[in-house]
C-alpha positions in Angstrom: 136.5 101.6 79.7 135.6 98.0 80.2 138.9 97.1 81.9 138.8 95.4 85.3 139.7 97.4 88.3 142.6 96.1 90.5 140.7 97.0 93.6 137.8 94.6 94.3 134.8 95.8 96.3 134.6 92.5 98.2 138.0 93.4 99.7 136.3 96.4 101.5 133.7 94.1 103.1 134.4 92.4 106.4 134.6 88.6 106.1 134.1 88.0 109.9 133.1 89.7 113.1 130.2 92.0 113.9 130.3 93.8 110.5 130.6 90.6 108.4 129.1 91.3 105.0 129.3 95.1 105.4 131.9 97.8 104.8 132.9 98.5 108.5 134.0 102.0 107.8 130.8 102.9 106.0 128.7 101.2 108.7 130.4 103.1 111.5 130.3 106.5 109.7 126.7 106.0 108.9 125.8 105.3 112.5 127.8 108.3 113.7 126.1 110.5 111.1 122.6 109.3 112.1 123.2 109.6 115.9 124.9 113.0 115.5 122.2 114.4 113.3 119.3 113.1 115.4 121.1 114.3 118.6 121.7 117.8 117.2 118.1 118.0 115.9 116.4 117.0 119.2 118.8 118.8 121.5 117.2 122.1 120.4 114.5 121.5 117.9 113.7 125.2 117.3 117.4 126.2 116.7 118.1 123.2 114.4 114.9 123.9 112.5 116.0 127.5 112.0 119.4 126.4 110.7 118.0 123.9 108.3 115.3 126.4 107.2 118.0 129.0 106.4 119.8 126.5 104.2 116.5 125.6 102.4 115.5 129.2 102.0 118.9 130.0 100.4 118.6 127.1 98.0 115.0 127.7 96.9 115.4 131.5 96.6 118.9 131.7 95.2 119.5 128.4 93.4 116.1 127.9 91.9 117.6 128.4 88.5 120.1 125.6 89.2 117.5 123.1 90.2 115.5 124.0 87.0 118.6 123.4 84.9 119.3 120.0 86.6 115.8 118.5 86.1 115.6 119.7 82.5 119.1 118.4 81.6 118.1 115.0 83.1 114.8 114.9 81.2 116.3 115.9 77.8 119.2 113.4 78.3 116.7 110.6 78.8 114.7 111.6 75.7 117.9 111.7 73.7 118.8 108.1 74.9 115.4 106.9 73.7 116.0 107.9 70.1 119.8 107.4 70.0 121.7 104.5 68.5 122.5 103.4 72.1 118.9 102.4 72.8 119.5 98.7 72.1 122.4 98.5 74.5 121.6 96.2 77.4 122.0 97.1 81.1 124.2 94.1 81.6 126.1 91.6 79.5 124.7 91.0 76.0 123.2 87.7 77.0 121.7 88.8 80.3 117.9 88.4 80.6 115.6 90.3 83.0 115.2 88.8 86.5 111.5 89.8 86.7 108.5 89.7 84.5 107.5 93.1 83.0 104.4 93.3 85.2 106.4 92.6 88.4 109.0 95.0 87.3 106.6 97.9 86.7 104.8 97.2 90.0 108.1 97.5 91.9 108.9 100.8 90.0 105.7 102.2 91.6 106.4 100.8 95.0 109.7 102.8 95.2 108.9 105.9 93.2 105.3 106.8 94.1 103.5 104.8 96.7 101.1 106.3 99.2 101.7 109.9 98.2 99.5 109.6 95.2 96.5 108.7 97.4 96.3 111.8 99.6 98.2 114.3 97.4 96.0 113.3 94.4 93.2 115.2 96.2 95.2 117.6 98.4 97.5 119.2 95.8 94.8 120.0 93.2 92.6 121.5 96.0 95.4 123.8 97.0 96.2 124.9 93.5 92.6 125.5 92.5 92.6 128.4 95.0 95.2 130.2 93.0 98.6 129.8 91.5 100.9 131.8 89.1 99.9 129.7 86.0 96.2 130.6 86.6 97.1 134.3 86.9 99.1 134.1 83.6 96.1 132.6 81.8 93.6 134.9 83.5 91.7 132.0 85.1 89.5 132.8 88.0 90.2 130.8 91.1 87.7 128.1 92.1 86.0 127.7 88.7 85.9 124.8 86.3 88.9 126.2 84.3 90.8 126.4 87.6 90.1 122.7 88.2 91.8 121.7 84.9 94.7 124.1 85.6 95.2 122.7 89.1 95.3 119.1 87.8 97.9 120.2 85.1 100.1 121.8 87.7 99.9 118.7 89.9 100.8 116.4 87.0 103.7 118.8 86.3 105.1 118.3 89.8 104.7 114.5 89.7 105.4 113.8 86.0 108.2 113.7 83.5 110.7 115.9 85.2 110.8 114.0 88.5 110.8 110.6 86.8 113.6 111.8 84.4 115.8 112.1 87.5 115.0 108.6 88.6 115.7 107.3 85.1 119.1 109.0 85.0 120.3 107.6 88.3 118.8 104.1 87.8 120.3 103.9 84.3 123.8 104.9 85.3 123.9 102.6 88.2 122.5 99.6 86.2 124.8 100.2 83.3 128.1 100.5 85.2 127.2 97.8 87.8 126.0 95.1 85.4 128.2 95.9 82.4 131.4 96.7 84.2 130.9 94.4 87.2 131.1 97.3 89.6 129.3 97.5 93.0 125.7 98.5 92.9 126.2 101.7 94.9 125.9 105.4 94.2 129.7 105.8 93.9 129.7 103.6 90.8 127.8 106.2 88.7 131.0 108.4 89.0 133.4 105.7 87.7 134.0 107.4 84.4 135.3 110.4 86.3 136.9 108.9 89.4 138.0 105.5 88.1 139.4 103.4 90.9 139.1 106.3 93.3 135.5 105.4 93.8 136.8 102.9 96.4 138.5 105.8 98.3 137.3 108.8 100.4 135.4 110.4 97.5 133.4 107.2 96.9 132.7 106.8 100.6 131.4 110.4 100.7 129.1 109.9 97.7 127.6 106.7 99.3 127.2 108.4 102.7 125.2 111.2 100.9 123.1 108.4 99.4 122.6 106.7 102.8 121.7 110.1 104.4 119.1 110.8 101.7 117.6 107.3 102.1 117.5 106.8 105.9 116.3 110.3 106.7 114.0 110.5 103.6 112.4 107.2 104.8 112.1 108.5 108.4 110.6 111.7 107.3 108.1 110.1 105.0 107.2 107.5 107.6 106.8 110.1 110.3 104.7 112.5 108.2 102.9 109.7 106.4 101.2 108.3 109.5 99.0 111.4 109.6 96.7 110.3 106.7 96.7 106.7 108.1 95.7 107.9 111.5 93.1 110.2 109.9 91.6 107.2 108.1 91.6 105.0 111.2 89.9 107.8 113.1 87.2 108.1 110.4 86.6 104.4 110.8 86.3 104.8 114.6 89.2 102.4 115.2 91.5 104.7 117.0 92.0 108.3 117.9 94.4 110.4 115.9 96.9 111.1 118.8 100.7 111.2 118.8 100.8 108.0 120.9 98.7 106.1 118.3 100.8 107.6 115.5 103.9 106.2 117.2 102.2 102.8 117.4 101.5 103.0 113.7 105.1 103.8 113.0 106.2 100.8 115.0 103.8 98.5 113.1 104.7 99.8 109.7 108.4 99.5 110.5 108.1 95.9 111.6 106.1 95.0 108.5 108.6 96.8 106.2 111.5 95.2 108.0 110.0 91.7 107.6 109.4 92.3 103.9 112.9 93.5 103.4 114.3 90.5 105.2 112.4 88.2 102.8 114.1 89.9 99.8 113.1 91.5 96.5 111.9 88.3 94.9 109.4 87.6 97.6 108.1 90.3 100.0 108.8 93.4 97.9 107.5 91.9 94.7 104.4 90.4 96.2 103.4 93.5 98.1 104.1 95.7 95.1 101.9 93.7 92.8 99.1 93.6 95.4 99.3 97.3 95.9 99.1 98.1 92.2 96.0 95.8 91.7 94.2 97.3 94.8 95.1 100.9 93.6 93.6 100.1 90.2 90.4 99.0 92.0 90.3 102.3 94.0 90.8 104.3 90.8 87.9 102.6 89.1 85.7 103.2 92.2 86.5 107.0 92.0 85.6 107.0 88.3 82.3 105.2 88.8 81.1 106.9 92.1 82.4 110.4 91.3 81.0 112.9 88.8 82.2 110.6 86.0 81.7 112.9 82.9 83.2 115.9 84.8 86.3 114.1 86.1 87.0 112.3 82.8 86.8 115.7 81.1 89.1 117.2 83.6 91.5 114.3 83.1 91.6 114.6 79.3 91.9 118.4 79.4 94.6 118.3 82.1 96.5 115.7 80.0 96.4 117.9 76.9 97.4 121.0 78.8 100.3 119.2 80.4 101.6 117.8 77.1 101.3 121.2 75.4 102.8 123.2 78.2 105.3 120.9 79.9 108.4 122.5 78.3 107.6 126.2 79.1 106.4 125.1 82.6 109.6 123.3 83.1 111.8 126.3 82.3 109.6 128.9 84.0 111.3 130.8 86.9 109.3 133.2 89.0 110.6 136.7 88.5 108.7 138.2 91.5 110.8 138.0 94.7 107.8 138.5 96.9 105.9 135.6 95.3 107.0 132.5 97.1 104.7 130.0 95.3 107.4 128.5 93.1 109.7 128.1 96.1 107.0 126.5 98.2 105.9 124.1 95.5 108.0 123.5 92.3 111.5 124.0 93.7 110.6 122.2 96.9 109.4 119.3 94.7 112.5 119.3 92.6 114.7 119.2 95.8 112.6 116.4 97.2 112.8 114.3 94.0 116.6 114.9 93.9 117.0 113.9 97.5 115.2 110.6 96.8 117.2 109.9 93.7 119.9 107.7 95.4 117.2 105.5 97.0 114.8 105.1 94.1 117.4 105.1 91.4 119.4 102.3 93.1 116.3 100.2 93.7 115.2 100.6 90.1 118.6 99.6 88.9 118.5 96.6 91.2 115.4 95.2 89.5 116.3 96.2 85.9 119.2 94.0 85.0 118.8 92.7 81.4 116.6 95.5 80.1 117.8 97.6 77.1 118.4 101.3 77.6 115.4 102.2 75.3 113.1 99.8 77.2 114.3 101.1 80.5 113.7 104.8 79.5 110.3 104.1 78.0 109.0 102.1 80.9 110.5 104.0 83.8 109.7 107.4 82.4 106.5 107.1 80.4 104.4 104.5 82.2 104.6 106.1 85.7 103.9 109.5 84.1 100.9 108.2 82.2 99.5 106.7 85.4 100.2 110.0 87.3 98.2 111.9 84.6 95.3 109.5 84.9 95.4 109.3 88.7 95.7 113.1 89.4 93.0 113.8 86.8 90.6 111.3 88.4 91.2 112.1 92.0 91.5 115.9 91.5 88.5 116.0 89.2 86.5 113.8 91.6 87.4 116.0 94.6 86.7 119.3 92.7 83.4 117.9 91.3 81.9 116.8 94.6 83.0 120.2 96.1 81.4 122.2 93.2 78.2 120.1 92.7 77.6 118.5 96.2 79.1 121.2 98.4 81.3 118.5 100.1 83.7 120.9 101.7 86.8 119.1 100.3 88.8 122.4 100.0 88.0 123.3 103.6 89.0 119.8 104.8 92.2 120.0 102.8 93.1 123.4 104.1 92.5 122.2 107.7 94.5 118.9 107.2 95.8 117.8 103.8 95.3 114.1 104.8 91.6 114.6 105.3 90.9 115.7 101.7 90.6 112.2 100.3 88.2 111.1 103.0 86.0 114.2 102.5 85.9 113.3 98.8 84.7 109.8 99.6 82.0 111.1 101.9 81.0 113.6 99.2 80.2 110.9 96.7 76.8 110.6 98.4 76.8 106.9 98.9 76.8 106.6 102.7 76.8 102.8 102.7 80.1 102.8 100.7 82.0 105.3 102.8 83.1 102.8 105.4 84.5 100.1 103.0 86.2 102.6 100.7 87.8 104.3 103.7 89.0 100.9 104.8 90.5 100.3 101.4 92.2 103.6 101.3 93.7 103.2 104.8 95.0 99.7 104.1 96.5 101.0 100.8 98.2 103.8 102.7 99.7 101.3 105.1 100.8 98.8 102.4 102.3 101.5 100.2 104.4 102.7 103.1 105.5 99.2 103.9 106.8 98.8 100.3 108.6 102.1 100.5 110.1 101.1 103.8 111.3 97.7 102.6 112.7 99.1 99.3 114.6 101.8 101.2 116.0 99.3 103.7 117.3 97.0 100.9 118.9 100.1 99.2 120.7 101.1 102.4 122.0 97.7 103.0 123.2 97.3 99.4 125.2 100.5 99.6 126.7 99.6 102.9 127.7 96.1 101.8 129.4 97.5 98.7 126.8 96.5 96.2 125.8 93.1 97.5 122.3 92.5 96.0 121.5 90.1 98.8 122.9 91.7 101.9 122.9 89.8 105.2 119.4 89.5 106.7 120.7 90.8 110.1 121.6 94.2 108.5 118.3 94.4 106.7 116.6 94.0 110.1 118.9 96.4 111.8 118.6 99.3 109.3 114.9 98.7 108.8 114.3 99.1 112.5 116.7 102.1 112.7 114.6 104.0 110.2 111.5 103.5 112.4 113.4 104.5 115.5 114.7 107.7 113.9 111.1 108.6 112.8 109.7 107.9 116.2 112.3 109.9 118.1 112.0 112.9 115.8 108.2 112.7 116.1 108.4 112.8 119.9 110.8 115.7 119.7 108.9 117.6 117.1 111.9 117.5 114.7 110.3 115.9 111.6 109.8 119.2 109.8 113.4 120.1 110.5 114.5 116.8 109.0 112.3 117.3 106.0 114.0 120.6 105.4 117.4 119.1 105.9 116.7 116.5 103.3 116.1 119.2 100.7 119.4 120.8 101.6 121.1 117.4 101.2 119.7 117.3 97.7 122.1 120.1 96.6 125.3 117.9 96.4 123.2 115.2 94.8 122.2 117.6 92.1 125.8 118.2 91.3 126.4 114.4 91.2 123.5 114.1 88.7 125.2 116.4 86.2 128.4 114.4 86.6 126.3 111.3 85.8 125.1 112.7 82.5 128.7 113.5 81.5 130.0 110.1 82.6 127.2 108.2 80.8 127.7 110.0 77.5 131.4 109.5 77.7 131.1 105.8 78.5 128.5 105.1 75.8 130.6 106.7 73.1 133.7 104.9 74.2 132.1 101.5 74.6 130.0 101.7 71.5 131.8 103.9 68.9 130.0 104.8 65.8 131.0 102.7 62.7 133.1 104.5 60.1 131.3 105.8 57.0 133.1 103.3 54.8 132.2 100.4 57.0 128.6 101.6 57.1 128.3 101.6 53.3 130.1 98.3 53.1 127.6 96.7 55.5 124.6 98.2 53.6 126.0 96.7 50.3 126.5 93.3 51.9 123.0 93.3 53.3 121.4 93.8 49.9 
């Protein structure tokens, strides 16, 4: 399968004119798709929201089993690769070396795959689950107690852990392998090369990349629009600005400009530097929570939650709610799986972009296990700290979270009991929320431009600026029209065709690895063992 294709991706990229450096057809279709979708959404927000909600409800109620299968197939495939004879195969040519240091590489993995969500959901989600969930009921745990705290952390880790990152590993691995080993364009279509062959440059390939662009541009817009809520809440707590829609739009504009500037500077500069700074500042915040919070309690919760997750991850991953009237799994687990899948093209392509020269085993270990380990520690510390100050200091974190999920982390900080530290820690959290959003924005912008320029890892700066600003404009328009929730729902619906593509990736990757690296004959194996003695 290592033969060269007769169709070259550069032939599909304009060499002059307005679209120089981009595939003109893909650029035009993307803009038509964006304008059409936004126009339809804001023309009648309630009607469009109802249409998207119907699609989402059908998926999470009727296709929950399919999403469960997809995430488990991806995870088990990744674990198989770790221990298989293909682990030493490089993502690239045999003599290729990594472009980035291991530290920079890991930091950029976090910038794309996790980001600001950890900060506020690290408190908000455990505080929701502590009030009751099906896993508590199965174990006979009383809501609100200490055992419920451990269980709520376990469930949160489950939603942010191995299953979600297994999806990212699958997409990133396929794209990196076929792009850097076969010299194919670094776009989503390339992952289907074993199935489509040169047809990846035709209508089917365009469709696959458009799905990827859809997930990226609207996923970024949704996250940006919804993510300004905790930032605005932090600024309001600091007394710097009121949490109004106008100020939220101003924040969207600021973050968009910062993200666009970072994307314009490239992966090796802005994205790398911001990612490293975010990771180091986040480690500092984590240490502060451990020291200032109920240390013994939160560390106990963290260790217990880690153990419960490792022990129960497989049965939890295959569990499907058999009670039609109980919507908890639809609201949480299946929604999470749909959201992870919808983000796969964006995060997977970015991870592939920075992983050239790594071996398959190294890629799987680092991209799967390191982020999951950090998630376990982070959710245990933040969830344990929030629950501890609520149980022992009556800090009202649950009430604050129920009122506004973005306020939970700030209520936890206030509940530590060190009034003189509330202001500086709130400043740190708010700055981190902004900087993590900037790194997500610049990573997404680079991914979109790479796909639209047929895999060019250094797309023209003018397109990075254009698409970075476009994501911000889309977020702002939908915020004004009240259409962000509809868009969030539509992104989950868009994850359905991506889920089918993921299964095709597994088949294609297995087929390619066996064809490119056939197992040695038994006689050859014994002969080599004899010669090596």
